[in-house]
ROTIDREN-458205 format. One record per residue: x negated, y, z of N, C-alpha, C in turn. Coordinates in steps of 0.02 Angstrom, whole numbers. Example, Ala and Ser with C-alpha at 12.3 -4.5 7.8 and 13.67 -1.06 7.14 Angstrom:
// residues 2
+--------+--------+--------+--------+--------+--------+--------+--------+--------+
:   n_c1 :   n_c2 :   n_c3 :  ca_c1 :  ca_c2 :  ca_c3 :   c_c1 :   c_c2 :   c_c3 :
+--------+--------+--------+--------+--------+--------+--------+--------+--------+
:   -660 :   -284 :    390 :   -615 :   -225 :    390 :   -660 :   -165 :    390 :
:   -642 :   -112 :    354 :   -684 :    -53 :    357 :   -645 :      2 :    394 :
+--------+--------+--------+--------+--------+--------+--------+--------+--------+
***
This chain:
// residues 219
+--------+--------+--------+--------+--------+--------+--------+--------+--------+
:   n_c1 :   n_c2 :   n_c3 :  ca_c1 :  ca_c2 :  ca_c3 :   c_c1 :   c_c2 :   c_c3 :
+--------+--------+--------+--------+--------+--------+--------+--------+--------+
:  -2631 :   4478 :   6362 :  -2603 :   4511 :   6418 :  -2674 :   4517 :   6462 :
:  -2702 :   4580 :   6473 :  -2752 :   4581 :   6497 :  -2754 :   4569 :   6591 :
:  -2811 :   4546 :   6632 :  -2787 :   4533 :   6698 :  -2860 :   4538 :   6731 :
:  -2860 :   4552 :   6800 :  -2925 :   4551 :   6832 :  -2922 :   4503 :   6889 :
:  -2976 :   4479 :   6917 :  -2980 :   4439 :   6960 :  -2971 :   4485 :   7024 :
:  -2922 :   4423 :   7076 :  -2928 :   4460 :   7147 :  -2929 :   4402 :   7181 :
:  -2925 :   4417 :   7250 :  -2957 :   4373 :   7312 :  -2887 :   4365 :   7351 :
:  -2857 :   4307 :   7368 :  -2796 :   4291 :   7396 :  -2822 :   4280 :   7481 :
:  -2772 :   4284 :   7520 :  -2779 :   4287 :   7594 :  -2808 :   4216 :   7595 :
:  -2823 :   4152 :   7567 :  -2840 :   4096 :   7586 :  -2898 :   4086 :   7556 :
:  -2936 :   4149 :   7523 :  -2993 :   4134 :   7493 :  -3011 :   4122 :   7425 :
:  -2949 :   4085 :   7400 :  -2945 :   4075 :   7335 :  -2925 :   4124 :   7290 :
:  -2948 :   4125 :   7223 :  -2934 :   4181 :   7184 :  -2879 :   4174 :   7142 :
:  -2848 :   4242 :   7114 :  -2790 :   4229 :   7063 :  -2802 :   4296 :   7027 :
:  -2760 :   4312 :   6983 :  -2759 :   4361 :   6932 :  -2708 :   4410 :   6954 :
:  -2727 :   4476 :   6916 :  -2676 :   4508 :   6921 :  -2667 :   4551 :   6866 :
:  -2610 :   4555 :   6839 :  -2585 :   4600 :   6774 :  -2560 :   4667 :   6775 :
:  -2604 :   4719 :   6778 :  -2586 :   4776 :   6785 :  -2513 :   4789 :   6737 :
:  -2509 :   4759 :   6678 :  -2447 :   4780 :   6626 :  -2387 :   4757 :   6662 :
:  -2380 :   4704 :   6687 :  -2320 :   4695 :   6728 :  -2323 :   4711 :   6804 :
:  -2376 :   4726 :   6834 :  -2394 :   4742 :   6904 :  -2369 :   4676 :   6949 :
:  -2401 :   4622 :   6922 :  -2386 :   4553 :   6948 :  -2451 :   4512 :   6947 :
:  -2432 :   4476 :   6998 :  -2504 :   4421 :   7014 :  -2477 :   4350 :   6988 :
:  -2535 :   4319 :   6979 :  -2514 :   4249 :   6949 :  -2493 :   4201 :   7004 :
:  -2518 :   4200 :   7080 :  -2498 :   4166 :   7130 :  -2499 :   4216 :   7184 :
:  -2476 :   4190 :   7235 :  -2462 :   4222 :   7306 :  -2517 :   4248 :   7333 :
:  -2520 :   4320 :   7353 :  -2580 :   4364 :   7369 :  -2577 :   4341 :   7441 :
:  -2545 :   4284 :   7476 :  -2572 :   4259 :   7539 :  -2605 :   4183 :   7533 :
:  -2601 :   4185 :   7479 :  -2663 :   4117 :   7467 :  -2628 :   4081 :   7397 :
:  -2672 :   4082 :   7358 :  -2658 :   4044 :   7281 :  -2648 :   3979 :   7290 :
:  -2710 :   3951 :   7318 :  -2698 :   3874 :   7328 :  -2662 :   3841 :   7380 :
:  -2646 :   3890 :   7433 :  -2609 :   3858 :   7481 :  -2528 :   3861 :   7436 :
:  -2514 :   3902 :   7394 :  -2443 :   3898 :   7362 :  -2433 :   3843 :   7314 :
:  -2488 :   3842 :   7281 :  -2479 :   3785 :   7229 :  -2473 :   3733 :   7261 :
:  -2520 :   3713 :   7318 :  -2511 :   3642 :   7338 :  -2427 :   3631 :   7386 :
:  -2425 :   3686 :   7406 :  -2354 :   3687 :   7444 :  -2304 :   3664 :   7405 :
:  -2296 :   3716 :   7338 :  -2231 :   3721 :   7294 :  -2233 :   3654 :   7248 :
:  -2291 :   3654 :   7222 :  -2292 :   3597 :   7158 :  -2325 :   3524 :   7185 :
:  -2371 :   3525 :   7224 :  -2392 :   3461 :   7238 :  -2368 :   3420 :   7299 :
:  -2361 :   3455 :   7353 :  -2319 :   3416 :   7414 :  -2253 :   3424 :   7394 :
:  -2208 :   3470 :   7359 :  -2137 :   3458 :   7361 :  -2126 :   3457 :   7286 :
:  -2180 :   3441 :   7246 :  -2151 :   3402 :   7177 :  -2185 :   3341 :   7160 :
:  -2254 :   3353 :   7160 :  -2288 :   3281 :   7124 :  -2296 :   3234 :   7185 :
:  -2302 :   3245 :   7238 :  -2286 :   3195 :   7301 :  -2219 :   3181 :   7323 :
:  -2171 :   3208 :   7291 :  -2110 :   3208 :   7308 :  -2101 :   3136 :   7266 :
:  -2122 :   3127 :   7207 :  -2100 :   3078 :   7169 :  -2170 :   3019 :   7174 :
:  -2149 :   2974 :   7156 :  -2178 :   2903 :   7150 :  -2189 :   2865 :   7090 :
:  -2184 :   2904 :   7031 :  -2170 :   2880 :   6966 :  -2246 :   2876 :   6933 :
:  -2251 :   2823 :   6910 :  -2332 :   2821 :   6885 :  -2326 :   2753 :   6814 :
:  -2327 :   2794 :   6757 :  -2356 :   2852 :   6736 :  -2292 :   2906 :   6739 :
:  -2328 :   2955 :   6746 :  -2280 :   3031 :   6772 :  -2285 :   3090 :   6711 :
:  -2231 :   3099 :   6679 :  -2238 :   3156 :   6635 :  -2214 :   3212 :   6663 :
:  -2263 :   3273 :   6664 :  -2255 :   3337 :   6699 :  -2256 :   3375 :   6653 :
:  -2196 :   3424 :   6646 :  -2191 :   3490 :   6615 :  -2212 :   3553 :   6654 :
:  -2260 :   3592 :   6629 :  -2271 :   3666 :   6679 :  -2263 :   3709 :   6627 :
:  -2217 :   3752 :   6664 :  -2203 :   3812 :   6635 :  -2254 :   3871 :   6662 :
:  -2299 :   3891 :   6628 :  -2357 :   3926 :   6640 :  -2429 :   3903 :   6651 :
:  -2458 :   3902 :   6612 :  -2528 :   3856 :   6613 :  -2584 :   3901 :   6655 :
:  -2570 :   3970 :   6653 :  -2610 :   4015 :   6684 :  -2680 :   3993 :   6703 :
:  -2697 :   3997 :   6756 :  -2787 :   3975 :   6776 :  -2789 :   3909 :   6769 :
:  -2752 :   3853 :   6758 :  -2752 :   3799 :   6771 :  -2747 :   3773 :   6844 :
:  -2739 :   3816 :   6895 :  -2729 :   3790 :   6957 :  -2687 :   3721 :   6971 :
:  -2627 :   3736 :   6951 :  -2581 :   3671 :   6950 :  -2607 :   3609 :   6935 :
:  -2623 :   3604 :   6871 :  -2651 :   3554 :   6828 :  -2709 :   3525 :   6865 :
:  -2774 :   3559 :   6887 :  -2818 :   3534 :   6927 :  -2811 :   3513 :   6990 :
:  -2758 :   3540 :   7023 :  -2727 :   3505 :   7098 :  -2688 :   3446 :   7074 :
:  -2650 :   3447 :   7027 :  -2625 :   3384 :   7008 :  -2667 :   3322 :   6998 :
:  -2732 :   3338 :   6953 :  -2776 :   3278 :   6943 :  -2800 :   3257 :   7006 :
:  -2823 :   3307 :   7049 :  -2852 :   3284 :   7096 :  -2801 :   3251 :   7147 :
:  -2742 :   3261 :   7148 :  -2697 :   3231 :   7184 :  -2685 :   3145 :   7164 :
:  -2681 :   3137 :   7099 :  -2668 :   3090 :   7059 :  -2736 :   3035 :   7069 :
:  -2785 :   3064 :   7068 :  -2833 :   3012 :   7097 :  -2841 :   2984 :   7155 :
:  -2804 :   2997 :   7200 :  -2796 :   2974 :   7285 :  -2754 :   2913 :   7270 :
:  -2709 :   2907 :   7227 :  -2667 :   2851 :   7216 :  -2658 :   2805 :   7140 :
:  -2715 :   2839 :   7107 :  -2718 :   2799 :   7045 :  -2666 :   2827 :   7005 :
:  -2639 :   2858 :   7003 :  -2573 :   2877 :   6946 :  -2596 :   2901 :   6885 :
:  -2557 :   2895 :   6834 :  -2583 :   2902 :   6760 :  -2535 :   2982 :   6751 :
:  -2573 :   3032 :   6723 :  -2523 :   3088 :   6721 :  -2531 :   3099 :   6635 :
:  -2470 :   3121 :   6617 :  -2466 :   3152 :   6565 :  -2426 :   3222 :   6568 :
:  -2479 :   3284 :   6556 :  -2464 :   3348 :   6574 :  -2442 :   3401 :   6522 :
:  -2398 :   3424 :   6516 :  -2386 :   3470 :   6464 :  -2368 :   3534 :   6477 :
:  -2414 :   3583 :   6452 :  -2389 :   3646 :   6491 :  -2377 :   3698 :   6443 :
:  -2327 :   3747 :   6439 :  -2323 :   3793 :   6398 :  -2343 :   3865 :   6425 :
:  -2377 :   3898 :   6374 :  -2420 :   3962 :   6394 :  -2421 :   3994 :   6344 :
:  -2391 :   4072 :   6346 :  -2400 :   4117 :   6285 :  -2464 :   4155 :   6264 :
:  -2491 :   4162 :   6328 :  -2552 :   4209 :   6357 :  -2606 :   4178 :   6388 :
:  -2643 :   4138 :   6344 :  -2685 :   4089 :   6392 :  -2751 :   4142 :   6413 :
:  -2783 :   4118 :   6471 :  -2833 :   4166 :   6510 :  -2903 :   4154 :   6466 :
:  -2930 :   4211 :   6454 :  -2979 :   4217 :   6421 :  -3035 :   4178 :   6457 :
:  -3074 :   4150 :   6410 :  -3132 :   4108 :   6443 :  -3181 :   4141 :   6488 :
:  -3196 :   4207 :   6489 :  -3241 :   4221 :   6529 :  -3209 :   4232 :   6603 :
:  -3141 :   4255 :   6610 :  -3111 :   4263 :   6659 :  -3099 :   4185 :   6712 :
:  -3108 :   4128 :   6671 :  -3085 :   4078 :   6680 :  -3160 :   4055 :   6721 :
:  -3210 :   4067 :   6689 :  -3285 :   4044 :   6709 :  -3296 :   4083 :   6781 :
:  -3275 :   4126 :   6785 :  -3277 :   4176 :   6858 :  -3223 :   4147 :   6921 :
:  -3174 :   4105 :   6890 :  -3128 :   4093 :   6954 :  -3174 :   4047 :   7006 :
:  -3150 :   4058 :   7049 :  -3184 :   3998 :   7111 :  -3143 :   3940 :   7129 :
:  -3105 :   3917 :   7086 :  -3076 :   3845 :   7102 :  -3121 :   3787 :   7107 :
:  -3158 :   3774 :   7073 :  -3199 :   3722 :   7087 :  -3243 :   3714 :   7149 :
:  -3273 :   3775 :   7160 :  -3310 :   3783 :   7241 :  -3264 :   3794 :   7279 :
:  -3204 :   3813 :   7288 :  -3169 :   3814 :   7341 :  -3132 :   3746 :   7351 :
:  -3121 :   3701 :   7296 :  -3065 :   3652 :   7300 :  -3109 :   3581 :   7297 :
:  -3147 :   3575 :   7238 :  -3193 :   3520 :   7244 :  -3239 :   3536 :   7186 :
:  -3296 :   3557 :   7195 :  -3349 :   3573 :   7159 :  -3379 :   3506 :   7122 :
:  -3364 :   3458 :   7148 :  -3387 :   3398 :   7102 :  -3338 :   3382 :   7048 :
:  -3293 :   3422 :   7046 :  -3244 :   3396 :   6982 :  -3229 :   3471 :   6944 :
:  -3291 :   3499 :   6940 :  -3296 :   3568 :   6920 :  -3292 :   3538 :   6846 :
:  -3328 :   3518 :   6815 :  -3316 :   3508 :   6736 :  -3258 :   3474 :   6720 :
:  -3206 :   3446 :   6754 :  -3134 :   3414 :   6735 :  -3115 :   3491 :   6745 :
:  -3106 :   3545 :   6795 :  -3079 :   3610 :   6780 :  -3092 :   3649 :   6723 :
:  -3156 :   3639 :   6700 :  -3172 :   3683 :   6637 :  -3145 :   3640 :   6578 :
:  -3145 :   3578 :   6572 :  -3128 :   3553 :   6516 :  -3044 :   3546 :   6509 :
:  -3009 :   3549 :   6562 :  -2952 :   3583 :   6555 :  -2926 :   3650 :   6508 :
:  -2984 :   3690 :   6517 :  -2973 :   3758 :   6482 :  -3007 :   3747 :   6414 :
:  -3054 :   3703 :   6410 :  -3086 :   3694 :   6343 :  -3050 :   3645 :   6288 :
:  -2998 :   3616 :   6315 :  -2945 :   3579 :   6272 :  -2913 :   3620 :   6218 :
:  -2907 :   3573 :   6158 :  -2879 :   3607 :   6107 :  -2802 :   3618 :   6123 :
:  -2768 :   3674 :   6105 :  -2695 :   3690 :   6108 :  -2655 :   3654 :   6058 :
:  -2603 :   3632 :   6080 :  -2549 :   3617 :   6034 :  -2553 :   3542 :   6014 :
:  -2601 :   3498 :   6044 :  -2611 :   3437 :   6031 :  -2609 :   3411 :   6102 :
:  -2620 :   3336 :   6091 :  -2633 :   3303 :   6169 :  -2713 :   3291 :   6162 :
:  -2737 :   3293 :   6214 :  -2801 :   3274 :   6237 :  -2817 :   3234 :   6297 :
:  -2855 :   3198 :   6285 :  -2869 :   3138 :   6333 :  -2917 :   3163 :   6372 :
:  -2909 :   3202 :   6417 :  -2965 :   3232 :   6479 :  -3016 :   3152 :   6507 :
:  -2978 :   3116 :   6533 :  -3017 :   3070 :   6542 :  -2941 :   3008 :   6540 :
:  -2951 :   2943 :   6558 :  -2929 :   2895 :   6563 :  -2853 :   2900 :   6603 :
:  -2852 :   2931 :   6646 :  -2795 :   2957 :   6679 :  -2758 :   3018 :   6677 :
:  -2778 :   3059 :   6627 :  -2756 :   3119 :   6631 :  -2756 :   3147 :   6543 :
:  -2687 :   3153 :   6516 :  -2692 :   3175 :   6446 :  -2638 :   3238 :   6461 :
:  -2673 :   3285 :   6432 :  -2646 :   3355 :   6421 :  -2642 :   3396 :   6353 :
:  -2568 :   3429 :   6370 :  -2555 :   3452 :   6299 :  -2533 :   3510 :   6315 :
:  -2572 :   3575 :   6293 :  -2554 :   3645 :   6320 :  -2533 :   3656 :   6238 :
:  -2475 :   3691 :   6254 :  -2422 :   3734 :   6212 :  -2429 :   3796 :   6216 :
:  -2466 :   3827 :   6155 :  -2468 :   3906 :   6151 :  -2400 :   3944 :   6126 :
:  -2347 :   3948 :   6148 :  -2293 :   3955 :   6124 :  -2241 :   4016 :   6192 :
:  -2202 :   4036 :   6154 :  -2140 :   4071 :   6201 :  -2100 :   4006 :   6228 :
:  -2092 :   4025 :   6296 :  -2038 :   3979 :   6329 :  -1977 :   3977 :   6293 :
:  -1953 :   4048 :   6272 :  -1877 :   4059 :   6231 :  -1884 :   4018 :   6169 :
:  -1944 :   4004 :   6138 :  -1948 :   3975 :   6067 :  -1956 :   3888 :   6074 :
:  -1980 :   3880 :   6135 :  -2004 :   3805 :   6148 :  -1956 :   3750 :   6145 :
:  -1946 :   3704 :   6103 :  -1898 :   3648 :   6101 :  -1935 :   3587 :   6112 :
:  -1932 :   3567 :   6174 :  -1951 :   3492 :   6189 :  -1953 :   3446 :   6150 :
:  -1994 :   3389 :   6134 :  -1992 :   3346 :   6091 :  -2001 :   3269 :   6134 :
:  -1992 :   3279 :   6199 :  -2000 :   3225 :   6249 :  -1953 :   3237 :   6312 :
:  -1959 :   3188 :   6365 :  -1928 :   3192 :   6421 :  -1978 :   3193 :   6479 :
:  -1965 :   3231 :   6530 :  -2004 :   3230 :   6579 :  -1971 :   3213 :   6637 :
:  -2026 :   3188 :   6693 :  -2006 :   3171 :   6753 :  -1999 :   3219 :   6826 :
:  -2041 :   3280 :   6792 :  -2051 :   3344 :   6848 :  -2070 :   3403 :   6802 :
:  -2046 :   3446 :   6826 :  -2068 :   3522 :   6788 :  -2085 :   3553 :   6857 :
:  -2132 :   3588 :   6842 :  -2158 :   3641 :   6876 :  -2153 :   3704 :   6848 :
:  -2103 :   3744 :   6888 :  -2066 :   3805 :   6850 :  -2118 :   3862 :   6884 :
:  -2176 :   3896 :   6855 :  -2220 :   3940 :   6883 :  -2220 :   4004 :   6832 :
:  -2159 :   4026 :   6807 :  -2168 :   4088 :   6767 :  -2182 :   4149 :   6822 :
:  -2181 :   4199 :   6792 :  -2201 :   4264 :   6815 :  -2124 :   4276 :   6854 :
:  -2127 :   4310 :   6912 :  -2052 :   4326 :   6942 :  -1993 :   4353 :   6896 :
:  -1932 :   4327 :   6923 :  -1892 :   4339 :   6892 :  -1877 :   4423 :   6878 :
:  -1886 :   4462 :   6931 :  -1893 :   4536 :   6916 :  -1943 :   4556 :   6866 :
:  -1977 :   4522 :   6837 :  -2036 :   4551 :   6796 :  -2016 :   4513 :   6728 :
:  -1992 :   4449 :   6731 :  -1974 :   4418 :   6664 :  -1911 :   4390 :   6667 :
:  -1851 :   4413 :   6683 :  -1797 :   4403 :   6702 :  -1773 :   4351 :   6636 :
:  -1790 :   4351 :   6578 :  -1767 :   4310 :   6520 :  -1792 :   4240 :   6527 :
:  -1833 :   4228 :   6574 :  -1865 :   4167 :   6568 :  -1833 :   4130 :   6633 :
:  -1790 :   4146 :   6668 :  -1762 :   4126 :   6720 :  -1684 :   4114 :   6696 :
:  -1659 :   4112 :   6648 :  -1588 :   4114 :   6627 :  -1556 :   4054 :   6619 :
:  -1503 :   4051 :   6633 :  -1457 :   3982 :   6612 :  -1470 :   3942 :   6555 :
:  -1500 :   3986 :   6495 :  -1489 :   3953 :   6433 :  -1573 :   3906 :   6447 :
:  -1627 :   3943 :   6473 :  -1691 :   3907 :   6489 :  -1682 :   3839 :   6525 :
:  -1640 :   3855 :   6581 :  -1640 :   3797 :   6633 :  -1603 :   3746 :   6612 :
:  -1542 :   3752 :   6564 :  -1512 :   3702 :   6532 :  -1561 :   3666 :   6477 :
:  -1593 :   3705 :   6437 :  -1638 :   3675 :   6399 :  -1693 :   3612 :   6422 :
:  -1712 :   3622 :   6490 :  -1744 :   3596 :   6527 :  -1716 :   3542 :   6570 :
:  -1661 :   3566 :   6592 :  -1604 :   3504 :   6623 :  -1607 :   3440 :   6573 :
:  -1582 :   3468 :   6511 :  -1573 :   3418 :   6451 :  -1642 :   3375 :   6425 :
:  -1690 :   3403 :   6453 :  -1755 :   3352 :   6441 :  -1781 :   3331 :   6501 :
:  -1736 :   3316 :   6557 :  -1786 :   3287 :   6604 :  -1742 :   3226 :   6613 :
:  -1790 :   3177 :   6639 :  -1759 :   3102 :   6641 :  -1718 :   3108 :   6709 :
:  -1660 :   3061 :   6709 :  -1611 :   3059 :   6771 :  -1662 :   3049 :   6817 :
:  -1640 :   3086 :   6883 :  -1654 :   3106 :   6942 :  -1721 :   3140 :   6946 :
:  -1745 :   3165 :   6881 :  -1813 :   3215 :   6868 :  -1812 :   3283 :   6923 :
:  -1866 :   3305 :   6938 :  -1870 :   3361 :   6990 :  -1882 :   3424 :   6930 :
:  -1855 :   3482 :   6962 :  -1884 :   3540 :   6957 :  -1907 :   3584 :   7007 :
:  -1979 :   3610 :   7026 :  -1982 :   3641 :   7093 :  -2013 :   3709 :   7076 :
:  -2001 :   3754 :   7107 :  -2024 :   3839 :   7094 :  -2027 :   3861 :   7146 :
:  -2071 :   3922 :   7153 :  -2073 :   3963 :   7210 :  -2007 :   4001 :   7234 :
:  -1987 :   4017 :   7166 :  -1925 :   4069 :   7172 :  -1879 :   4048 :   7206 :
:  -1840 :   4085 :   7258 :  -1781 :   4059 :   7291 :  -1725 :   4118 :   7291 :
:  -1746 :   4151 :   7243 :  -1677 :   4213 :   7215 :  -1615 :   4188 :   7206 :
:  -1566 :   4230 :   7238 :  -1491 :   4200 :   7216 :  -1478 :   4182 :   7142 :
:  -1511 :   4232 :   7093 :  -1494 :   4239 :   7024 :  -1528 :   4144 :   6989 :
:  -1583 :   4135 :   7029 :  -1619 :   4055 :   6998 :  -1562 :   4019 :   7029 :
:  -1546 :   4003 :   7099 :  -1509 :   3954 :   7128 :  -1440 :   3960 :   7088 :
:  -1412 :   4006 :   7054 :  -1349 :   4006 :   7024 :  -1363 :   3976 :   6965 :
:  -1416 :   3994 :   6925 :  -1426 :   3963 :   6856 :  -1441 :   3908 :   6865 :
:  -1475 :   3886 :   6904 :  -1508 :   3810 :   6914 :  -1433 :   3774 :   6925 :
:  -1402 :   3790 :   6981 :  -1333 :   3753 :   6987 :  -1282 :   3742 :   6930 :
:  -1286 :   3808 :   6890 :  -1234 :   3803 :   6830 :  -1246 :   3767 :   6780 :
:  -1307 :   3739 :   6766 :  -1340 :   3697 :   6710 :  -1318 :   3623 :   6749 :
:  -1313 :   3608 :   6829 :  -1303 :   3531 :   6836 :  -1345 :   3515 :   6885 :
:  -1411 :   3560 :   6907 :  -1456 :   3544 :   6959 :  -1423 :   3540 :   7030 :
:  -1435 :   3475 :   7073 :  -1431 :   3489 :   7136 :  -1497 :   3518 :   7166 :
:  -1471 :   3579 :   7199 :  -1534 :   3628 :   7217 :  -1531 :   3627 :   7304 :
:  -1605 :   3613 :   7328 :  -1615 :   3607 :   7386 :  -1675 :   3661 :   7392 :
:  -1639 :   3703 :   7455 :  -1679 :   3751 :   7480 :  -1738 :   3739 :   7533 :
:  -1794 :   3739 :   7519 :  -1864 :   3717 :   7570 :  -1889 :   3775 :   7603 :
:  -1915 :   3768 :   7663 :  -1967 :   3823 :   7672 :  -2026 :   3822 :   7630 :
:  -2038 :   3899 :   7615 :  -2076 :   3929 :   7572 :  -2156 :   3917 :   7602 :
:  -2201 :   3928 :   7558 :  -2284 :   3931 :   7576 :  -2293 :   3999 :   7607 :
:  -2336 :   4004 :   7645 :  -2357 :   4068 :   7695 :  -2351 :   4124 :   7641 :
:  -2302 :   4164 :   7697 :  -2286 :   4233 :   7658 :  -2217 :   4234 :   7615 :
:  -2191 :   4169 :   7612 :  -2127 :   4165 :   7568 :  -2084 :   4128 :   7609 :
:  -2015 :   4147 :   7624 :  -1955 :   4121 :   7656 :  -1933 :   4037 :   7637 :
:  -1932 :   4051 :   7578 :  -1907 :   3988 :   7547 :  -1927 :   3976 :   7480 :
:  -1921 :   3927 :   7453 :  -1932 :   3905 :   7389 :  -1888 :   3840 :   7368 :
:  -1888 :   3830 :   7300 :  -1827 :   3773 :   7283 :  -1864 :   3713 :   7251 :
:  -1826 :   3670 :   7256 :  -1836 :   3603 :   7233 :  -1757 :   3583 :   7203 :
:  -1756 :   3566 :   7142 :  -1693 :   3553 :   7111 :  -1697 :   3480 :   7074 :
:  -1643 :   3452 :   7081 :  -1654 :   3370 :   7047 :  -1577 :   3355 :   7004 :
:  -1597 :   3348 :   6941 :  -1552 :   3305 :   6892 :  -1518 :   3245 :   6925 :
:  -1459 :   3255 :   6931 :  -1413 :   3195 :   6966 :  -1355 :   3169 :   6914 :
+--------+--------+--------+--------+--------+--------+--------+--------+--------+
***
C-alpha cells in the first residue's frame, strides 16, 4: 500500500494512504495521539511486568518506540507482538522524524524495530522482545495470551471488517484475566461489538481533535 509522509499539528510525522484516503495517525498530532491512547491509557494503566502486548497495526513503529521509551522509566520488561499486513517501506521509515522529535539518543532502537525479521521473535535488547507478524488480522490466530492490546487498525469506515464482533471475540479470548484493549475509535459500532463479546467498555476523553476514545477490560 503506497503512502506519503505528512506533518501533523504537533510537529510529528504520519503517513497518508491515497488508496484508502486515510492517515496512519491523527492529523492533530501523531505522537500526541499515540501517547494519550496507547501509552497513558494503556501501558501506564497497567503495572504488570513482564508485560505481553499485542498491537494491531505495526505501521510506522511509533507505538512500539514509545512503549519501549516508557518501559525504560520503570525498568519493565516488554514482549511486543504486532500484526501488520502492509509493512512500511524502509525508505519511508528512514525519513520519519520520530527519533529526532521524540528521543534522538534512541534512534538506533527505532531503526532496529523496523530492521527486525518478520514472523519470529527478535530480542531488540534485554528488556524488549519483538515479534512482527506479517499477516491479515482476519487470518491471524494467536498462540499465546496477552495483558494489553493496542487496537490501532485503520478507521472502521475504511476497513469495517477489522472492527467486527468476530475479530474482537478472537482477541478477547486471548487476553489474560483483567486484560486491557485500548483504541482511538469510540464509534457506536465499535462499542457495541466490544460489549457483545464480553468487554467492560469505558469511554475516556480523547486526544486533541477527538472527543472520546475507548478502554475495554476483560472481566
